[in-house]
VEXVO-447311 format. One record per residue: residue in three letters; x, y, z of N, C-alpha, C in turn. Coordinates in steps of 0.02 Angstrom, whole numbers, plus 50000, padded with zeros to 5 digits. Each point is the difference from the previous one (the first is absolute). Layout:
# residues N
ALAXYZXYZXYZ ...
This chain:
# residues 262
MET570905587255390499484998750030500224995350063 PRO499995001450065500234994550054499594993949999 ARG500294996650022499774992649995499394999750038 ALA499835002450050499315000850043499445002749953 ALA500215005449977499495003749947499924995449939 ARG500404995549968499784995649944499644994950026 LEU500154996950064499604994450024499175002750020 SER500015006050019499345003850014499645000849941 ALA500325002649942499615001849939499864991649966 ALA500444995250011499824994049968499324996050041 PHE500045001650058499424997350050499395003749975 ALA500035006649985499435003849989499674997449921 ALA500454998549954499874997649935499674993750005 PHE500184996550051499764991850010499225001050023 LEU499895004650053499415001950022499495002149943 ALA500285004349957499615002649950499794994249956 LEU500434994849989499854994849943499444995850046 LEU500054999050060499584995750029499285003649995 ALA499985006550001499445003950014499644999249925 ALA500364999449952499845000049936499604993449975 LEU500294994850038499724992949986499184999250016 PRO499664997149964499304999350009499804997050057 ALA499575003050044499824996450070499614994349992 PRO500034994050024499514994650000499265002250012 PRO499514997249971499365001150000499875000450081 ALA499415003250016499875000350072499724992950017 GLY500124996650050499864993950033500394994949960 ALA500415001449954500354994849972500334994850032 GLU500034992849981500254996150037500654996849958 PRO500574998950019500514996649957499864991549986 THR499925000049934499884992849976500604996849964 HIS500284994950022500574997649965499774994849941 VAL500355000049948499894996349939500674997349969 THR499924993749995500664997149971499854996149931 VAL500295001449951499914998049930500464995649965 ARG500024992449994500424996649976499834997849927 VAL500544998849948499804997649933500254994249993 LEU499734994349972500224993849992500024998449927 ALA500614999049968499914997949942499674993849974 ARG499604999149950499714994149989500364993949991 ASP499794995050030500444993750005500715000950027 ALA500135005250047500645001450018500005003450059 LYS500445004650016500225003050073499645006949994 PHE500275003650065499865007049996500455004649964 VAL499745004949982500465004949944500175006050048 GLY500725000050001500215005850060500565004349961 THR500505000850051500655004449983500344996749944 ALA500084995749989500564997349953499615000149926 MET499425001449994499685001949922499715006650012 GLY500325004550044499785006350003499385001550031 GLY499644995750030499414999750037499445000849945 VAL499365000250038499345001849965499805006750032 ARG499785005249942499615005650025499344998650031 ILE499955002750058499344999350026499715006350024 THR499235000149974499665006350007499364998650040 LEU499895004050058499324997950035499565006849984 THR499444999149975499665004749978499255000050030 ASP499685006050018499275000050016499554999249942 THR499704995549987499514999149945499545004349984 ALA499655004550056499565004750001500225007149977 THR500615000650020500255006849991500535000349953 GLY500404994349989500575000449959500665001550035 GLN499845001450067500605002650039500664993350006 VAL500575001849992500504995050007500285001150076 LEU499834994650032500134999650065500634997950020 ALA500314995549961500784998550021500214996649926 GLN500685000849996500274996749939500834999350012 GLY500224994749976500664998050007500184992349957 LEU500704998950019500234992949984499974995150044 THR499914994349983500004992550032500855000149998 ALA500204998450078500734998450006499934994050047 GLY500624995449988500204994250032500144995849957 GLY499964994150029500284993249966499424997349962 THR500044993049964499534996749975499654995650032 GLY500284998750063499614995450053500374993750012 ASP499564994850039500274994250012499704995149933 THR500514996149966499744996449943499604994450032 ASP500314997050042499534994150025499285001150032 ARG499955005050032499355003150009499535002249948 ILE500225002049955499725003449941499824994949939 MET500574995949995499894995849928499984992050014 ARG500134998550072500034992250004499444997650056 ARG500015004450042499584997250063499215000749977 PRO499534994250020499345000749982499635006450041 ARG499625003249974499795005950030499444998050047 VAL499995003950053499484998450051499645006350009 ARG499315000350002499645005850007500305003450063 GLY500125006849989500045004750057500815001449998 GLU500424995049985500665000550010500365004449941 ALA500405004950027500295005649954500494996149959 LEU500095003049946500494998249950500665003150011 SER499925005950040500635005149991500274998450071 SER500685000449992500414999850061500295007350009 GLY500424999750058500265007950016500365003449955 ASP500264997149959500475003049945499575001649933 ALA499454998149994499565000349937499915007649988 ALA499925001249937500075006649976499275003050020 ALA499925006350018499435003050017500035007949994 PHE499375002849986499905007650022499545000650052 SER500285003750041499515002850057499975006350007 ALA499385002350026499715006849998499555000550065 THR499945005850036499475001250038499615006249971 LEU499324999050001499535004149975499665003350072 ASP499855006149986499815004250048499065000249969 LEU499574996450037499424998349975499485002550057 ALA499545003249984499445003650035499334996449985 GLU499954994749957499374996949975500234994049962 PRO499674995349982500044994849958500175002249929 ARG500514997749958500025001049938500104994049956 ARG499605000849945500254994549949500665001849961 VAL500584994950012500565003049977500194994349939 ARG500315003249946500274996549948500734998650007 VAL500254994150012500654999849985500334998449925 THR500435003449977500284997749924500744998650011 ALA500224995449982500804997749993500124999049923 GLU500565004149987500314998949944500754999850002 GLY500214993449957500704998850002500024994049965 PRO500774997750005500425002650039500325005749971 ALA500205005650045500225005249990500655001049966 GLY500424994650008500775000449979499954996749925 HIS499364996849981499984998149927499405001549974 PRO499855007149984499435003149975499754996949929 GLY500504996849960499674997549944499564993250006 SER500194998550057499454994350024499475000950055 ALA500005006350021499585001950053499294998949983 VAL499604998050039499204999849994499685002450058 ARG499425002349997499665003550062499444995450017 VAL499904998750071499304997250020499715003650065 SER499344999650013499775004650044499494996350035 ALA499775001750061499484996750042499685006250043 GLU499404998050026499605004850040499754997450063 GLN499975002750045499814997650066499795007150043 TRP499564998650064499865004350041500545000050048 VAL500195005850031500535000750051499635004150057 VAL499904996950054499705003850059500525003650045 PRO499875005650019500415003350045500404996550063 GLY500614999350004500244995850067499924993649991 LYS499854996449939500014992549993500464998949945 ASP500614998150025500664998749964499734994949944 LEU500475000249951499904994249940500804999850005 THR500164993950043500704997550002500054993850022 GLY499454996250024500034993750010500114995349957 GLY500344994050005500184995849944500495002449951 ASP499775000949945500455002749942499905006849996 GLY499475002750043499845007049977499485000049934 TRP499985005749970499685000449944500394996849941 LEU499814993749970500474996849951499654999849932 LEU500385002549957499964999449925500384994449969 GLU499794997849942500374995149957500115004749928 LEU500754999449992500185003049935500164995349949 PRO499664999349942500064995449954500665002749948 GLY500254994349966500455002449945500674996450010 PHE500445001649950500734998150017500355006049979 VAL500494999750017500625006749987500304997349949 VAL499895003149938500404997849935500405005249971 ASP500654999650007500525005349979500404997349933 VAL499945004149958500364997549938500665002250000 VAL500494994649998500645000350001500335002449911 ALA499764996349960500165000349933499324999449958 PRO499985004049940500475004149976500115007350039 ALA500515003449998499975005250032499575005249967 PRO499755006050050499525004649964500295002949946 GLY499725001049950500245004049936500444996049952 ALA500054993150032500464995149950499885001349926 HIS500524999149961499824998649931500424994549976 VAL499704996249947500164994349979500145000649923 ALA500674999649978500254999549942500084992749969 GLY500265000049933500214994449974499474994949994 LEU499495001249967499514994950006500134995249947 PRO499704992850013499554999150057500484998550063 ALA499715000750064500444999950051499584996550059 ARG500434997950052499554997450058500005005150064 VAL499655001550022499835004650054499784996050068 THR500495002050052499834995150054499575004950052 LEU499444996650026499565002950037500074997050070 ASP500245005050051500134996150071499665004650045 ALA499734997050053499545003850048500174996350072 LYS500055003950050499984998650068499334999950031 VAL499784993950021499254998850022500084997650074 THR499665004350037499914998650070499225001550036 MET499984996050057499255002250032500005006850005 MET499385002350025499945008050013500465001550059 CYS500124995850054500405001050061500774998649982 GLY500244999349928500684998849991500144992850012 CYS499604995850020500114992450008500274996949941 PRO500554996149995500324997149952499664994549958 ILE500084998549942499724994649966500484996849970 GLU500004992650005500494995149972499614992849993 PRO500364996149962499694993549993500064996250066 GLY499464996950013499924995950065500085004350068 GLY499925007349986500025004450070499204999750020 LEU499975004250056499225001550030499705003149941 TRP500285005349962499755002149951500244997949940 ASP499724994949969500244993749951500125003349932 ALA500515001149970499995002249933499654996649943 ASP499974993350021499654996149939499185000450014 ARG499825003550046499295001750001499745005649970 TYR500355004349983499945006049969500074999849918 GLU499575004649964500075000849932500265006249989 VAL500585000649972500335007149983500164999649925 ARG499605005649965500005000849928500115006949987 ALA500215000749926499895006249973499485001249947 LEU499665003649995499495002949943500345004849968 VAL500174998449930500445004449957499515004049948 ARG500165006549990499645003649956500465004249961 ARG499914999349927500485004549955499575005249976 ASP500195006150001499575005149977499355000050015 GLY499844997550064499324998950025499564994449976 THR500374996049949499644993849994500384994350028 PRO499484995350027500294994250031500414996049961 ALA500634998850033500594996149965500254993350026 GLY499544997650046500144994350031500134999850076 LYS500034993050026500184999050075500654997050016 VAL500365002250048500704996150016499894998550068 PRO500174992750015500024997850068500635001650025 LEU499915001750071500655001450039500134995350053 ALA500604995949998500144994950044500385002950056 TYR500084995350063500405001350047500695000349973 ALA500325005950024500714999749965500484998950044 GLY499954995650037500634997450054500235004550051 THR499675005850016500115005050058499235001850024 THR500204999850071499285002150031499585005449978 SER499304998849982499585004749974500085002349932 ARG500554997749962500135001149932499754996149947 PHE499655001949946499594997749940500275004249941 SER500124994249949500235003349947499734996249936 GLY500105002549928499774997049946500365003849944 SER499794997749940500325003249936499505000549953 LEU500035005249975499605002649951500405002249930 ARG499594995649935500405002249941499735005649962 VAL500395004649996499835005749970500195000849922 ALA499654999849960500135000749924499825005949968 ALA499495002750027499785006249956500065006250053 PRO500085005649965500175006250032499385002150021 GLY500005005350065499465002450026499995001750072 ALA499535002950023499915000750074499804993850042 TYR500384998550038499754993050035499825001750073 GLU499424996350020499705000650080499994993850020 ALA500334996650057499954994550035499655000150068 LEU499274997949994499744999450071500154994350029 ILE500485000450050500234993150047499584998950062 TYR499644994750000499564999050047500204994050041 ALA499744999550065500144994450048499354997850024 TYR499694992749998499334999450021500144992950031 ASP499524999550049499994995650040499334996549993 PRO499914994949963499304997149983499634996650061 ALA500384999250055499634997150056499575005350041 THR500255006550000499735005150033499745005849954 GLY500255000749940499835005449960500475006050002 ASN500524999050050500395005350000500295002549949 THR500105005249979500355002349949500385007449998 GLY500575000149959500555005850006500145001549927 VAL500075007049988500195001349921500515005950005 ALA500384998849971500485005849963500125001049932 ARG500275006149980500055001749926500585000549977 ALA500274997649946500695001049977500005003449925 VAL500265004449982500005002249928500735000749985 PHE499994999649920500635000449971499855001449928 THR500485002149959499905000849924500574995149971 ALA499724999249918500454995949974500025000949932 GLY500525000949961500205002249931500555000649990 PRO500195004149944500785000649975500385003950054 
């Protein structure tokens, strides 16, 4: 096919695609919405953690108006974590992670925003939501936009490895986890997120029966905590490793499983 004919066919296909797209409602006005997600006692959750999945939904009809992931950086540490907060002053800087959408609205809608993440750590992901009215042409972008708080810690089990089997009982099993804030911010002694402030432990069960608690201490490497479990009896073991901040109630949990026996 000649090049001109190919271009003409491609243009015709493009026009057909545009025609198939739903038209904005009659009298609709473009309305800009920006959503940001702030980790509890930490910074914005963005690209480094896989983003947070944002969904904007009309509460009356269930129609999904927009969805996507927050993208960008964690923001300005001094502005978020150190400066006294002044009414009306935004926490976000220009690089702070956000999700932006333009809604074509013909009438006021009560909108629900749902944020689930961090998407890059599904085992630690949680979901939060909020609702408010959005009026056509009245943008929701000022300050931090629509701001939500994401509670929790990201707890990733390093050891034992999935499906591990322990033989030669009795034996010592190392419980090792990487723990960060939901934004990926690091935890270390004396740091802005002080390891000495948090309680990290494992709740152990053998064959479904409680079998003790194991404290995990800072392991000398940023965000790493470890402890040792004495295993004397065969069985299927489960360790629920949690991080807890008594000052805020912030909590994250991860699950490790292994078997022990001959």
